[in-house]
C-alpha positions in Angstrom: 0.0 0.0 0.0 1.1 3.6 -0.5 1.5 5.1 3.0 1.2 8.7 2.3 0.2 10.8 -0.7 0.0 14.5 -1.7 -3.7 15.2 -1.2 -4.1 17.9 -3.7 -2.7 15.8 -6.5 -4.0 12.3 -5.6 -7.2 12.7 -7.5 -5.4 12.0 -10.8 -2.5 9.7 -11.7 1.0 10.9 -11.1 3.5 11.1 -14.0 5.8 8.1 -13.9 8.9 6.7 -15.6 7.5 3.3 -14.8 6.5 2.4 -18.4 10.0 3.2 -19.6 11.7 1.2 -16.8 9.5 -1.8 -17.4 10.2 -1.7 -21.1 13.9 -1.5 -20.4 13.7 -4.6 -18.2 11.7 -6.7 -20.5 13.6 -5.7 -23.6 17.1 -6.2 -22.2 17.1 -8.5 -19.2 16.6 -12.2 -18.3 15.5 -14.1 -15.2 18.2 -14.8 -12.6 19.0 -18.0 -10.7 16.1 -20.5 -10.7 14.0 -22.5 -13.0 13.6 -19.7 -15.6 17.3 -18.7 -15.5 18.4 -17.0 -18.8 14.9 -16.7 -20.2 13.6 -13.2 -21.2 12.4 -11.2 -18.2 8.6 -10.8 -17.8 7.0 -8.6 -15.2 3.7 -9.7 -13.6 1.0 -7.1 -13.1 1.8 -6.4 -9.5 5.5 -5.9 -10.1 4.7 -3.6 -13.0 2.4 -1.6 -10.8 5.0 -1.4 -8.1 7.6 0.0 -10.6 5.1 2.5 -11.8 4.5 3.8 -8.3 8.2 3.7 -7.3 9.1 5.8 -10.3 6.4 8.5 -9.9 7.7 12.1 -10.4 6.3 15.5 -9.6 4.3 16.8 -12.6 5.2 19.6 -15.0 4.6 23.0 -13.5 5.2 21.8 -9.9 7.9 23.4 -7.9 9.7 20.0 -7.9 8.8 19.1 -11.4 10.5 16.0 -12.6 12.0 15.0 -9.3 11.2 11.6 -7.7 8.2 11.5 -5.5 9.5 8.7 -3.2 13.0 8.6 -1.7 12.4 5.5 0.3 10.5 2.5 -0.9 9.8 -0.8 0.9 8.1 -3.9 -0.5 6.8 -6.7 1.7 5.8 -9.9 -0.2 5.6 -13.6 0.7 8.5 -15.9 0.4 9.3 -17.0 -3.1 7.9 -13.9 -4.8 11.1 -13.0 -6.6 11.6 -9.8 -4.6 15.4 -10.1 -4.9 15.2 -10.5 -8.7 13.0 -7.4 -8.9 15.6 -5.5 -6.9 18.4 -6.7 -9.1 16.5 -5.7 -12.3 15.9 -2.2 -10.9 19.6 -1.9 -9.8 20.7 -2.8 -13.4 18.4 -0.1 -14.8 19.9 2.4 -12.3 23.4 1.4 -13.3 23.1 1.2 -17.1 24.3 4.1 -19.2 21.0 4.1 -21.0 18.7 3.4 -18.1 15.6 5.7 -18.3 15.5 6.2 -14.5 15.5 10.0 -14.0 13.3 12.6 -15.5 15.0 14.7 -18.2 12.0 16.8 -19.1 8.4 16.3 -20.3 6.7 15.7 -23.7 3.8 17.6 -24.9 1.3 15.4 -23.0 3.2 15.9 -19.7 4.8 12.5 -19.7 8.3 12.4 -18.2 11.3 11.6 -20.5 13.8 9.1 -19.1 17.5 9.7 -18.8 20.3 7.8 -17.0 22.1 8.7 -13.8 25.5 10.3 -14.2 28.2 8.3 -12.4 25.9 6.1 -10.3 27.0 4.4 -7.2 24.8 1.5 -6.0 25.5 -0.4 -2.8 23.7 -3.7 -2.2 23.2 -4.9 1.4 22.1 -8.3 2.8 22.0 -9.6 6.3 25.5 -11.2 6.0 28.3 -10.3 3.5 28.1 -13.9 2.2 24.4 -13.6 1.5 25.0 -10.4 -0.5 26.8 -12.6 -3.1 23.9 -15.1 -3.1 21.0 -12.6 -3.0 20.8 -9.2 -4.7 24.4 -8.9 -6.0 24.6 -12.5 -7.1 21.3 -12.2 -8.9 22.4 -9.0 -10.6 25.6 -10.6 -11.9 23.8 -13.6 -13.3 21.2 -11.4 -15.1 23.9 -9.2 -16.6 26.1 -12.1 -17.6 23.3 -14.0 -19.4 21.6 -11.0 -21.1 22.4 -8.8 -24.0 23.7 -6.2 -21.5 26.8 -8.1 -20.7 28.9 -6.2 -23.2 28.0 -2.9 -21.5 29.6 -3.8 -18.2 32.9 -4.8 -16.7 31.8 -7.7 -14.4 33.9 -8.7 -11.4 33.4 -10.8 -8.3 33.2 -7.8 -6.0 31.8 -5.1 -8.3 30.1 -4.4 -11.6 31.1 -1.2 -13.5 30.0 0.5 -16.7 32.5 0.0 -19.5 33.4 3.6 -19.3 34.2 3.3 -15.6 31.8 6.1 -14.6 29.4 3.9 -12.6 29.6 1.1 -10.1 27.5 -1.4 -8.2 28.9 -3.5 -5.3 28.1 -5.4 -2.2 29.2 -3.4 0.8 30.6 -4.2 4.3 27.7 -4.0 6.7 29.3 -1.5 9.1 28.4 2.1 9.6 32.0 3.3 9.1 32.2 1.5 5.8 29.1 3.2 4.4 29.4 6.7 5.9 29.9 9.4 3.2 29.2 7.2 0.2 28.1 8.9 -3.0 25.0 6.8 -3.2 22.5 7.2 -6.1 20.5 4.1 -5.4 20.7 1.4 -2.7 19.1 -2.0 -1.9 18.5 -3.6 1.5 17.5 -7.2 0.7 15.7 -9.5 3.2 15.4 -6.8 5.8 13.4 -9.1 8.1 16.7 -10.8 8.9 18.5 -7.5 9.6 18.2 -7.2 13.4 21.8 -7.0 14.4 22.9 -3.6 15.9 25.7 -3.4 13.3 23.3 -3.8 10.4 20.7 -1.4 11.8 23.4 1.2 12.4 24.6 0.8 8.8 21.0 1.2 7.6 20.7 4.5 9.4 24.0 5.7 8.1 23.2 4.7 4.5 19.7 6.4 4.6 21.5 9.6 5.7 23.7 9.4 2.6 20.7 9.7 0.3 20.3 13.5 0.4 24.0 14.1 -0.4 23.6 13.9 -4.2 20.6 16.1 -4.9 21.2 16.2 -8.6 21.2 12.4 -8.8 17.8 12.3 -7.0 19.0 9.3 -5.0 16.7 6.8 -3.3 16.5 3.5 -1.4 14.7 0.2 -1.9 14.0 -2.3 0.9 12.6 -5.8 0.2 11.3 -8.2 2.8 9.0 -11.0 3.9 6.8 -10.2 6.9 9.0 -9.7 9.9 8.5 -11.6 13.2 7.2 -9.0 15.7 9.6 -8.3 18.5 12.7 -9.3 16.7 13.5 -5.6 16.1 14.5 -6.0 12.5 14.8 -3.2 10.0 11.7 -4.6 8.3 9.7 -4.3 11.6 11.0 -0.7 12.2 10.1 0.3 8.6 6.6 -1.2 8.9 6.0 0.5 12.3 7.1 3.8 10.8 4.9 3.3 7.8 1.9 2.6 10.0 2.6 5.8 11.9 2.8 7.8 8.7 -0.5 6.1 7.5 -2.2 7.0 10.8 -1.0 10.6 10.5 1.3 10.4 13.5 4.3 11.1 11.3 4.5 13.2 8.2 6.6 11.8 5.4 5.4 12.1 1.8 8.6 10.5 0.5 7.9 7.0 1.7 6.2 4.3 -0.4 5.4 1.1 1.4 3.6 -2.0 0.0 2.6 -5.0 1.9 0.5 -8.0 0.7 -0.8 -10.6 3.1 -3.6 -13.1 3.5 -6.7 -11.8 5.1 -7.8 -12.9 8.6 -11.0 -14.6 7.4 -9.3 -17.8 6.2 -9.7 -21.0 8.3 -6.2 -22.3 8.6 -7.4 -25.5 10.4 -8.4 -26.8 6.9 -6.3 -27.4 3.8 -8.9 -25.6 1.8 -8.6 -22.5 4.0 -4.8 -22.7 3.8 -4.9 -22.9 0.0 -7.1 -19.9 -0.3 -4.9 -17.9 2.1 -1.7 -18.8 0.2 -3.3 -17.8 -3.1 -4.4 -14.4 -1.6 -1.0 -13.8 -0.2 0.6 -14.8 -3.5 -1.2 -12.4 -5.8 0.0 -12.8 -9.4 2.8 -15.0 -8.2 0.3 -17.8 -7.7 0.2 -18.4 -11.5 3.7 -19.8 -11.5 4.0 -21.0 -7.8 3.7 -24.7 -6.7 0.7 -23.9 -4.4 0.1 -27.6 -3.7 3.6 -28.2 -2.3 3.4 -25.0 -0.2 0.0 -26.2 1.3 1.3 -29.7 1.9 3.7 -28.3 4.5 0.7 -27.7 6.8 0.1 -31.4 6.8 3.3 -32.1 8.8 2.3 -32.4 12.5 5.8 -31.3 13.5 5.9 -28.2 11.3 6.2 -24.8 12.8 2.8 -23.5 11.8 3.6 -20.0 12.9 6.7 -19.9 10.7 4.6 -21.1 7.7 2.0 -18.5 8.3 4.6 -15.8 8.4 6.6 -16.7 5.3 3.9 -18.1 3.1 0.9 -15.9 4.1 3.1 -12.9 4.8 1.5 -12.2 8.1 3.2 -10.6 11.1 3.3 -13.7 13.3 5.6 -14.1 16.2 8.2 -16.9 16.2 7.4 -19.9 18.5 10.9 -19.5 20.0 10.2 -16.0 21.2 9.4 -15.8 24.9 6.8 -13.1 25.0 4.1 -11.7 22.9 5.7 -8.6 21.5 2.6 -7.4 19.7 0.6 -7.6 22.9 3.3 -5.8 24.8 3.2 -2.9 22.4 -0.6 -2.7 22.8 -0.2 -2.2 26.6 1.5 1.2 26.2 -0.3 4.0 28.0 0.4 7.6 28.9 1.1 7.7 32.6 3.8 8.9 34.9 4.3 7.2 38.3 3.8 10.0 40.9 6.5 10.9 43.4 6.1 9.0 46.6 4.3 6.0 45.0 5.1 2.5 46.2 7.2 0.7 43.7 9.1 -2.6 43.3 12.5 -2.6 41.6 14.3 -5.3 39.6 18.0 -5.2 38.7 20.0 -7.3 36.3 23.4 -6.6 34.9 26.9 -7.4 33.7 30.2 -5.6 34.1 31.8 -5.5 30.7 29.4 -7.1 28.2 25.7 -6.9 27.3 23.7 -4.4 29.4 22.8 -3.5 33.0 19.3 -2.5 33.8 17.1 -1.2 36.6 13.3 -1.4 36.1 10.5 -0.2 38.4 6.9 -1.3 38.7 4.2 0.7 40.6 2.7 -1.8 43.0 -0.8 -0.3 42.8 -1.2 0.0 39.0 1.3 -2.5 37.6 2.9 0.2 35.4 6.5 -0.5 34.5 9.2 1.9 33.6 13.0 1.9 33.0 14.8 3.6 35.8 18.2 3.1 34.1 19.8 1.2 31.3 23.5 1.0 30.4 24.3 -0.9 27.2 27.7 -1.6 25.8 28.1 0.5 22.6 28.4 -1.3 19.3 32.0 -1.8 18.0 33.5 -0.9 21.4 35.7 -3.6 22.8 36.8 -2.1 26.1 33.9 -0.9 28.1 32.7 -1.2 31.7 29.3 -0.3 33.2 29.6 3.1 34.9 28.9 1.8 38.5 28.7 5.4 39.8 25.8 6.1 37.5 24.0 2.9 38.6 24.4 3.9 42.2 23.1 7.4 41.5 20.1 6.0 39.6 19.2 3.7 42.5 19.7 6.4 45.0 17.3 8.7 43.1 14.7 5.9 42.9 14.8 5.4 46.7 14.6 9.1 47.1 11.7 9.7 44.7 9.6 6.7 45.5 8.6 4.4 48.3 10.6 1.4 47.3 9.1 -1.7 48.9 11.8 -4.1 47.6 14.6 -4.4 45.1 15.2 -7.9 43.7 18.7 -7.9 42.3 20.5 -10.6 40.4 23.9 -10.7 42.2 26.5 -12.2 39.7 29.2 -9.7 39.0 27.5 -7.3 41.5 27.7 -9.3 44.8 29.7 -6.7 46.7 27.6 -3.8 45.3 24.3 -5.5 46.1 25.5 -6.1 49.7 26.4 -2.4 49.9 22.9 -1.5 48.7 21.4 -3.8 51.4 23.5 -2.1 54.1 22.5 1.4 52.9 18.8 0.9 52.2 18.0 -2.1 54.5 18.4 -5.8 54.2 14.6 -6.2 54.2 14.3 -4.0 51.1 17.3 -5.1 49.0 17.1 -8.8 48.3 19.5 -10.9 46.3 17.4 -12.8 43.8 19.4 -15.4 41.8 18.1 -15.9 38.3 20.2 -19.1 37.9 17.6 -21.0 39.9 15.6 -22.7 37.2 12.3 -23.4 39.0 11.8 -20.0 40.8 12.9 -18.2 37.6 10.5 -20.2 35.5 7.6 -19.2 37.8 8.7 -15.6 37.7 8.8 -15.7 33.9 5.4 -17.3 33.8 4.0 -14.6 36.0 5.4 -11.9 33.8 4.1 -13.6 30.6 0.6 -14.0 32.1 0.6 -10.3 33.0 1.3 -9.4 29.4 -1.5 -11.8 28.3 -4.2 -10.6 30.7 -3.1 -6.9 30.5 -2.5 -6.4 34.2 0.9 -4.9 33.2 1.4 -1.6 31.4 4.3 0.6 30.4 5.2 3.9 28.7 6.5 2.4 25.4 10.2 2.7 26.3 12.1 1.3 23.3 14.8 -0.3 25.5 12.5 -2.7 27.2 10.6 -3.3 24.0 13.8 -4.4 22.3 15.0 -6.6 25.1 11.6 -8.3 25.5 11.6 -9.0 21.7 15.1 -10.5 22.0 14.2 -12.9 24.7 13.9 -16.6 23.6 12.5 -19.5 25.5 14.8 -22.0 27.2 13.1 -25.2 28.3 14.2 -26.7 31.6 13.9 -30.4 32.7 11.2 -29.6 35.2 7.4 -29.4 35.3 5.0 -27.6 37.5 2.6 -29.3 40.0 0.1 -29.8 37.2 2.7 -31.5 35.0 3.0 -28.5 32.6 6.5 -27.8 31.2 8.5 -24.9 32.6 10.8 -22.6 30.8 13.0 -19.5 31.4 14.5 -17.1 29.0 17.8 -16.8 27.2 19.4 -14.9 24.3 19.0 -16.2 20.8 22.5 -17.6 21.2 25.2 -17.2 23.7 27.3 -14.8 21.6 24.4 -12.9 20.2 24.7 -9.1 20.4 21.0 -8.8 21.0 20.5 -8.2 24.7 17.8 -9.3 27.2 18.9 -7.7 30.4 16.2 -5.1 30.6 13.6 -7.8 30.1 15.2 -9.8 33.0 15.1 -6.7 35.3 11.4 -6.2 34.3 10.7 -9.8 35.3 12.4 -9.4 38.7 10.5 -6.1 39.2 7.2 -7.8 38.4 8.0 -10.7 40.7 8.7 -8.2 43.6 5.4 -6.5 42.8 3.5 -9.8 43.0 5.1 -10.5 46.4 4.1 -7.0 47.5 0.5 -7.6 46.6 0.6 -10.9 48.4 1.8 -9.1 51.5 -1.1 -6.6 51.2 1.2 -3.7 50.0 -0.2 -1.1 47.7 -3.8 -2.1 48.1 -6.5 0.4 49.1 -7.4 0.0 52.8 -11.0 -1.1 53.3 -13.2 1.5 54.8 -14.1 0.4 58.4 -17.8 0.5 59.3 -18.5 2.7 62.3 -19.4 0.8 65.5 -23.1 0.8 66.4 -24.5 1.0 69.9 -27.9 0.7 71.4 -29.7 3.7 72.7 -33.3 4.1 74.0 -34.2 5.5 70.6 -32.6 2.6 68.7 -29.2 1.7 67.1 -26.9 4.6 66.3 -23.4 5.0 65.0 -20.8 5.8 67.6 -19.8 9.0 65.8 -23.5 10.0 65.6 -24.0 9.4 69.3 -20.9 11.3 70.3 -21.8 14.3 68.0 -22.6 17.4 70.1 -26.3 18.1 70.5 -27.7 21.4 69.3 
């Protein structure tokens, strides 16, 4: 869908270079790796329409006449929709010396005339440098090598250049420093639902900031993705969230074009007939050449991850079964509220010294509202770093000063001496060492936190730090069951060496556990109104206060 438009011009079609770009693709290019490799390129109706929209320009007579309408485009289609191939075709058009990709004027009817970019620079990014070779850049090389365009380029393993040397396309190192200052005219981020590493997200921000640098080149970006898993904090999820804000009018950005196709919610996925209809709807024109039967058959496997199938084949935003908490539900629990000074709260603390993050989270006992008191994360690409202990001490001191802290549950590893100092300063009955390496107690604490998200008894202010860490938390099964025989689980990072942190989520769990214990102890609950005692008088029963009231 198009996220935002210019209202005064939306009543009639925008001028577009789309027909010229589509003709250039079908006249000169071939299909890339796959069953149709080397055969003449053919655009289906949806991809043709997408190209038309992405190449819209401001009309003749406008203050920005001829310039691109959209500077950032994102396409979300189901797995197997040839998104990477489309991105490669567009990149070739942008690179070629005759590519009709910029407006050089208008004809008498107001249609734009296409001209190529002068000295283009086109970086292609995937979620790993190895995947760049296999995805967008690898596809681009195959298309050029097996088409009539091969004589127009100098093709190398690490770059493709115009024969004249005045234009280049290459895979890039996914680090901010390697992309800062680039003379970009067009760039592709492929499979952005997989791009959730801090390094890639930083590179994405840096590369988007490069786009305005070449105004004459009218530079732009293209992102391709399958529906992201909510809570994984990928570039695709961030872009989709931003697009929704623009669509809702919460953000103003007329330079964004976002298209997402998914199966509707009305399909019955408990039947193969319903699954087939859903797959066809999510496929669009791609259904005409897809093996729909084989896709649907995957639902027959009782061991299949149905949530994964729903996400990749129906292009729905469905959370991974491995994720610990419902990230969509968590986001819905955001509310505008500030915990008042003097309120009774419970605190949770989890941290490290040199790696990951250290976090302090508070929960108002009465309302169940959570907020981040402090968070200290190791910066990306910084090897030698230590948590600023003085800042942590100061944040805790401020919390005890500002609020009525019932208890602080603190995970002691790496902080044993500090936690002991806190207990001596604030009271041993208020600062409790709560070891998270105890599987059974931790599993029950995690269950309580998870249930609070499900039933909505918890709320928060939308702090991005806790949202990210909750999304990063994965389930870790433990070899124990509860009293009813149900399996127990705790949380862990995606993998031990993952840069995606979960410390704020752990602190939030401890804070919620302390809040539950506070409620069990009767803390933070409104005191019941006591009924006044009644006594007998000659005129009948009267309240004590009424009887003691002075007579007129």
